[in-house]
C-alpha positions, 0 to 999 in steps of 0.5 A: 207166279208163273215160271216161264220155261225159257226164262228159267232155262237161260237163267242157268246159262254161263256159256257164250255162243259163237259167230255161228249163232250170231249169223243164224240170228241175223239170217232169221231176222233178215226174213222179216221186216217191222211194219205199221201195226195198222197192218195187223188189223184183222189178225186173230189168235185162231192159230195157236203157237205151242212148243215141244221141247222148245220147237215151235208148232202151229195149230188151229184153235179148233184142232188143238189138243184138249185141255188136260189130255196127255197130248195137251200136257206134253206141249207148252203154250207161247204164254207159258214158254217165255215171259212178255218182258224177255219176248219184247227184249229179244224182238227189239234186239232183232228188229230194233223197234216195238210199238208202245203207242196206240195200245190199249194198256188195260190188257196190252202193253206192247206189240210188234207187227212183222211182214214176211218179206218173201210172202208178204204175210203178216204176223203180229206178236204182242202181250195180252193179259200178261202173256205173249200172244200172236195174231195172223190173218189166216185162221187155218194152218193148212191155208198158210203160205208154206214158207211163211209158216216154216219161217214163222216157226223158225223165228218163234223157236229162235225167240225162245231158244237158249242160244239167241245172242246179243251183239256183245261178246256172244252173250245169250239175250236175257243173261248177264255178260 
């Protein structure tokens, strides 16, 4: 059984967060808009998401740290950082939508395609074979729009954070009020 870092950490949270975190959550969400999943056609997972102490990083498939090396072992991959259920819950909290139709439910249950409002770039977040994944149209980090890349890392970091609040009373999303 997989122990997801985010899920395990927030299970211990008993404190509430304040209005500052709610404003931060809303500011992050305002940079993105959900769009039709057909716009995700042509995306692939060549740019990988990894976390270093909960901070999202983007790396190219071809240059990611090799399995079993200290560099690799020091990082947490997206699929090991947060469960698909908690990721979906937090995405619905931020964007009030996700797609369950037209999904190949053999390997995938849900997906959400987001457009970055400033750049128009697309990010497709989804579950795949029981883990979270992300697809982008670009295949190299160096070719990403810089603002898109920064805002994407900010969004991914917020999604796995210990502070992302519900609308209710400062409760952290994924904990019980």
